C-alpha positions in Angstrom: -18.9 47.7 -19.3 -22.7 47.4 -19.3 -24.7 46.5 -16.2 -25.2 42.8 -16.0 -28.8 41.8 -16.2 -28.2 38.1 -15.8 -29.1 36.7 -12.4 -27.4 33.3 -12.8 -27.4 30.0 -14.6 -30.9 28.5 -14.7 -30.1 25.2 -16.4 -28.1 23.3 -18.9 -29.3 20.7 -21.4 -27.1 17.8 -22.6 -27.3 14.9 -24.9 -27.0 11.5 -23.1 -26.1 8.5 -25.2 -27.8 6.2 -22.7 -30.7 8.2 -21.3 -31.9 5.6 -18.9 -28.4 5.1 -17.3 -27.8 8.9 -17.1 -31.3 9.4 -15.5 -30.5 6.8 -12.9 -27.1 8.4 -12.2 -28.5 11.9 -11.6 -31.5 10.6 -9.6 -29.7 8.2 -7.3 -26.2 9.7 -7.0 -27.2 13.3 -6.9 -30.9 13.2 -5.9 -32.2 15.3 -8.7 -36.0 15.0 -9.3 -37.5 14.3 -12.7 -40.3 16.8 -13.1 -41.0 16.8 -16.9 -40.7 14.5 -19.8 -41.2 15.5 -23.4 -40.4 13.5 -26.5 -36.9 12.0 -25.8 -35.9 14.5 -23.1 -36.1 14.5 -19.3 -35.8 17.5 -17.1 -34.6 17.5 -13.4 -35.1 20.0 -10.7 -32.9 20.7 -7.7 -34.0 21.8 -4.3 -34.0 25.5 -5.3 -36.8 27.3 -7.1 -35.8 26.9 -10.7 -38.2 24.8 -12.7 -35.3 22.5 -13.7 -31.6 22.7 -13.6 -30.7 19.9 -15.9 -32.2 18.5 -19.1 -31.1 15.3 -20.7 -31.9 14.5 -24.4 -31.5 11.1 -26.0 -28.8 11.2 -28.7 -26.0 9.3 -30.5 -23.1 11.2 -28.9 -22.6 13.5 -25.9 -23.4 17.1 -26.7 -24.3 20.5 -25.3 -27.8 21.4 -26.4 -28.4 24.7 -24.6 -27.3 26.9 -21.6 -30.1 28.9 -20.1 -29.6 32.0 -18.0 -32.0 33.6 -15.5 -33.2 37.2 -16.2 -35.4 39.2 -13.8 -38.1 40.5 -16.1 -39.2 41.2 -19.6 -37.6 44.6 -19.6 -34.3 43.1 -18.8 -34.8 40.4 -21.5 -35.5 43.0 -24.1 -32.5 45.0 -23.1 -30.2 42.0 -23.3 -31.7 41.2 -26.8 -30.9 44.7 -27.9 -27.3 44.4 -26.7 -26.8 41.1 -28.4 -28.2 42.3 -31.7 -26.3 45.6 -31.6 -23.1 43.5 -31.1 -23.9 41.8 -34.4 -25.1 38.5 -33.1 -28.0 36.7 -34.6 -30.8 36.1 -32.1 -34.4 34.9 -32.0 -37.0 37.6 -31.3 -38.1 37.9 -27.6 -41.3 36.1 -26.9 -42.9 33.1 -25.2 -40.5 30.2 -25.3 -41.2 26.5 -25.9 -38.6 25.3 -23.4 -39.5 23.2 -20.5 -40.8 25.5 -17.8 -41.9 28.1 -20.3 -41.4 31.8 -19.8 -40.4 34.8 -21.9 -37.0 35.1 -23.5 -34.8 34.7 -26.6 -32.0 32.6 -27.8 -28.6 33.3 -29.5 -25.2 31.7 -30.1 -21.9 32.8 -28.5 -18.8 33.2 -30.7 -18.0 29.5 -30.3 -21.4 28.5 -31.5 -22.9 27.5 -28.2 -26.7 27.9 -27.9 -27.6 30.3 -25.1 -31.1 31.3 -23.9 -32.2 34.1 -21.6 -35.5 33.6 -19.8 -37.7 35.2 -17.3 -41.2 34.3 -15.9 -40.7 30.5 -16.0 -42.9 28.2 -14.0 -40.6 28.0 -11.0 -41.3 26.2 -7.7 -42.5 27.8 -4.5 -41.2 24.9 -2.3 -37.5 25.7 -2.4 -35.6 24.5 0.7 -32.3 22.8 1.4 -32.0 19.1 1.7 -28.8 17.3 2.7 -26.8 15.9 -0.2 -29.1 17.3 -2.9 -28.0 20.2 -5.3 -29.8 23.5 -5.0 -28.9 24.7 -8.5 -26.0 24.8 -11.0 -23.7 27.4 -9.5 -21.5 27.6 -12.6 -20.6 26.1 -15.9 -17.0 25.8 -17.1 -16.7 26.2 -20.8 -13.8 25.4 -23.0 -13.2 28.1 -25.7 -11.8 28.0 -29.2 -12.4 31.7 -29.9 -11.0 33.0 -26.6 -10.9 36.8 -27.2 -14.3 36.9 -29.0 -16.0 34.7 -26.4 -14.6 36.7 -23.5 -15.6 40.0 -25.1 -19.1 38.7 -25.8 -19.7 37.7 -22.1 -18.2 40.8 -20.7 -18.9 43.6 -23.2 -22.2 42.4 -24.5 -23.8 40.4 -21.6 -22.2 42.4 -18.8 -20.3 39.6 -16.9 -17.4 40.8 -14.9 -14.0 39.2 -14.7 -13.4 38.5 -11.0 -10.5 36.0 -11.0 -8.0 34.5 -13.4 -6.0 31.3 -13.0 -4.5 30.5 -16.4 -6.0 29.0 -18.5 -9.2 29.9 -16.6 -11.1 33.1 -16.5 -13.9 33.4 -13.9 -17.0 35.6 -14.7 -19.4 37.0 -12.2 -23.0 38.2 -12.9 -25.7 39.8 -10.8 -25.8 37.4 -7.9 -23.9 36.5 -4.7 -21.9 33.6 -6.2 -18.3 34.0 -7.0 -18.9 33.1 -10.6 -21.5 31.7 -12.9 -19.3 31.1 -16.0 -15.7 29.9 -16.2 -14.0 30.2 -19.5 -11.1 27.8 -20.2 -8.7 28.7 -23.0 -8.4 25.6 -25.2 -8.7 24.7 -28.9 -12.1 23.1 -28.5 -15.5 24.8 -28.0 -16.7 22.2 -25.5 -18.1 21.7 -22.0 -15.5 21.2 -19.3 -17.9 20.7 -16.3 -21.0 21.9 -14.6 -20.9 22.6 -10.8 -23.8 21.8 -8.4 -24.3 24.0 -5.3 -25.0 21.7 -2.3 -25.9 22.9 1.2 -22.7 22.0 3.1 -19.3 20.4 3.2 -20.7 17.1 4.5 -23.0 16.9 1.5 -20.0 17.2 -0.8 -18.0 14.5 1.0 -21.0 12.1 1.0 -21.3 12.9 -2.7 -17.7 11.9 -3.2 -18.6 8.6 -1.5 -21.5 8.0 -3.8 -19.3 8.7 -6.8 -16.8 6.2 -5.4 -19.4 3.5 -5.1 -20.5 4.0 -8.7 -16.9 3.1 -9.7 -15.8 6.6 -10.5 -12.1 7.1 -9.6 -11.3 9.9 -7.2 -8.2 12.1 -7.0 -7.1 14.4 -4.3 -6.2 18.0 -5.3 -4.8 21.2 -4.0 -6.3 22.6 -0.7 -7.1 26.2 -0.4 -8.5 28.6 2.2 -11.7 30.6 1.8 -13.4 33.3 3.9 -13.9 31.5 7.2 -13.5 28.0 5.8 -10.7 25.7 4.7 -11.7 23.1 2.1 -10.0 20.5 -0.2 -11.1 20.5 -3.8 -11.5 16.9 -5.0 -12.1 15.8 -8.5 -13.5 12.4 -9.6 -13.0 11.5 -13.2 -12.9 8.4 -15.4 -11.2 10.6 -18.0 -9.7 13.8 -16.6 -9.6 16.5 -19.2 -6.0 17.7 -19.6 -4.8 20.3 -22.0 -2.3 18.1 -23.8 -4.6 15.2 -24.3 -6.3 14.5 -27.7 -10.0 15.6 -27.7 -12.5 13.1 -26.3 -16.1 13.4 -25.2 -17.4 12.6 -21.8 -20.2 13.8 -19.5 -19.2 16.1 -16.7 -20.6 16.7 -13.2 -19.2 18.7 -10.3 -20.7 19.4 -6.8 -19.7 22.5 -4.8 -20.5 23.4 -1.2 -20.9 27.1 -0.8 -20.1 27.2 2.9 -19.1 30.9 3.3 -20.6 34.2 2.1 -19.3 35.6 -1.1 -19.5 39.1 -2.7 -18.3 38.5 -6.2 -15.4 40.9 -5.5 -12.2 38.9 -5.7 -8.6 39.6 -6.6 -6.6 37.9 -9.3 -5.0 34.7 -8.2 -1.3 34.7 -7.7 0.4 32.7 -10.4 2.5 30.9 -7.8 -0.3 29.3 -5.9 -2.8 28.7 -8.7 -5.8 29.6 -6.6 -7.4 32.7 -5.2 -8.0 32.3 -1.4 -11.5 33.9 -1.7 -12.4 31.8 -4.7 -11.5 28.4 -3.4 -14.0 28.3 -0.7 -15.8 25.1 -1.7 -15.1 21.4 -2.0 -15.5 19.8 -5.3 -16.4 16.3 -6.6 -17.0 15.6 -10.2 -15.6 14.5 -13.5 -14.0 16.9 -15.9 -14.5 16.3 -19.6 -15.6 17.5 -23.0 -18.8 17.4 -25.0 -19.5 18.3 -28.6 -22.0 21.1 -29.6 -25.4 20.4 -30.9 -27.1 23.3 -32.8 -30.6 23.7 -31.5 -33.0 26.7 -31.5 -34.8 28.0 -28.4 -38.2 27.1 -29.6 
């Protein structure tokens, strides 16, 4: 397996069918800050250093525009580009990118057709510091897969992610950071978005986030509790339409918040099939809505 040169998930861009309503939701419920507008798109930062962590594009139906990964430097970007092209994937040439925040990078598609970008040298912020209730970053994205074997092989053998946990139908992939995982792959028959996960400072921020979700008329459900390293937490999902494997496909926006309240190493054991959760993995509390979004083919430029 190659060395992983990806430092985490920088941002994700989605199509919002009601851009004004979606902007109000992310600004008021989750405290994201609008930092750039261009054409019919708005970009939001968290309290971490990334230029932005979420981009919303105006469109007719919910869709995934692009998932952007953080890479340390140009040498690493070029090495990733070589690995992607050697694997037979079509990719744009490395260079200056026209994405919000700029930087140097390239774009390609995964086997399910998702647009991925790999960027270094973006115009990040120097004033990163935690604030109660506000997300630092996107800690992971959970992606539904149609081409399971090909997509898993692409992320592990080409991009260098490492499988750190499995809880059927989910596979958790770790990259070069201290988080448990940055990508979760769900084995389904749809190449869609399941959810994104925000990293917030503490457990209280998660619980207050659940309260804000409740006040915006999003139904909440209790779920299985699990124990992490030095902390016990209760994952909680909030969803107007919870994505279940036996339901017909439907599209809905998806947001999750996670409180990383204990240190992690990225070295975890496979979950026992009987309990459905790895004790080391389930160290956070979750609020959010789990759903699906169609794909939108878009280049990096």
